[in-house]
N, C-alpha and C positions, 0 to 999 in steps of 0.2 A: 504494500500500500504506500501511497505517496503522502508525505506530511503536507498538511493543508496550508500552514502558515506561509503567506506570500506567494502561493502557487495559484496561477490563473485556473479557473474551473475547467477551461478547455483542455488542460493538461492532466486532469484527474480522471482516471478511467471510471466509467459507470459500473456500479456493482452488479447491475442486471442488464443483459443485452438479449434482445429477442433473437430468434432463429432466422437465418437467411433462407431464401427459397431452396437453396441447395441442401440445406440441413433438414428440410421437411420432406423426407423420403416417403414415397407411396407405401402404404401398409403400416407405417408407424402410427402409434396412438399414445394418448395420455389422458388422464382423468383429472378433473378439476377438484377443488375443495367442494364442500357441501354448504348449503345455505337453506335455512328454514324460512318459509314465506310467512310473514306476520300480517295481522289485520291492518296495522299501520302502513305496511308496504302496499297492500291492496288499495286502501283509501287514498293514499298519496298518488298512486299510479292512475287510478280511474279519474281522480280530480284533475291531475296535471294533464292527462291525455284527452280529457273530455269524453270518457267512455261512459256516457249516461244511459247505459243499458240496464234494465232492471235485474238481469241475471247477475250483475256484479254488485249491486247495492241493496237488493231486496231479497232477503233470505227466503221468505215465503214464496216469492215468485220462482226462485231457483228450485225450491223443494217441490213445487207443483210440476216442474219439468223433470223430476226424477233425480235431481242432484242432492247430495247428502251433506253439503257444507257450503261455506262461502267460496264461490267459484272464482278462479283466477283467469283473466283473459289470456288467450294464447300469445298475444303480443307481449304481455308482461313476462310470460315464461321465457320467450325468446330473449328479451332484454336481460333477464336475470342470467340466463346461460351465457350470453355474450359478455356480461360483466365478469362472470366466473372465469371465462376463457382469458379475458384481458388481465385479470388478477394473477394469472400464472406467469405473466410477463413474456409469453411466447412471441408476442408481436412488439415488444417494447423497443422502439427505435428502428424496427425493420418494416413494420406495416406501412404501406403507402396508400392503398385504396381498397374499399369494399366494392366489388364489381357486380355481383349477382348472387342470388340464392333461390332455392325452392324450400318451402316450409310445409310440414304436415303436422297437425295436432292429432295425437293418437288417443288420448284419454284425458279426463278431467284432472285438474290440479286444484287443491283446496287450501285455504288458509291453514297453516300448521304442517303442510307437507314440506319435506326436506328434499331439495333438488341438487343434483350434480350433473356434469356433462362428461361424456367420453368423446374425444375428438380423434378421428382417424383420417390421415391424409390419403386422398384417393388419386391425386395427380399433382405433379410438380414439374413445370417446364419453363424454359426461358421465355421472356416476352419479346416483343418486336424491338424493344429498346434495350441496349446493353445495360448490365448491372441490375436488372430486374427480372422477376419471374412471376408466373401465375400459378397459384396454389389452390387446389380444390380440396375440400374436406367433406366428411359426413359427420355430423354432430348428433349424438343420441343423448337427449335429456332424460334423466331417470329420477324417479322418486325414491323415498326411503325403503320401498319394497323392491327396488331395482327394476320396477316396471317402466318401460319406455313410455313417456308422456308426450314427447314432441321430437321431431327430427328436422334438421335443416342442413342445407348443402352450400356453405359459403364458398365463393370464389374470390380470392384476394390477390392484389398486386403486392409483392413482397420484395424488399431490397435483396440484392445478391451480395456475395462477398466482395465483388469488385465495384460496388455502387459508388458513383461519383455525384456529389451535390451539384445541382444546376447553378451556374454562375450568372 
């Protein structure tokens, strides 16, 4: 480690560096940490996002539809999973753009469920510009019973080992 006194921050190595596209080999996988969804999370998300659908704020309406608890929107499940992925630092300083995805909601998630994600790289190739690559993945979001609740397939533009900053 470098001593910090009188050292410009540009000369101090970051403790965490995300993976380059070359390091994201097809077939490799990792699991995120877990996170329990709270009532406060739900209220904040539906208020912030304007999700004024009775399924998310009226427990009796949701129960009449056959649901057994406070239902979490699929968009919120996706956001939680993306947050868990980013917290691993896999894209820290290497992610350049989110390009595309497909998303499927598999089963309901309720307040009190604990979620995690398993991320498997499905493709990694150079992009048309040097120093960058396109990485595709399959993300399986699972609850505390290891039941798959949502899947999505992000395609991202990722820095390469030889990435050069634009001048």
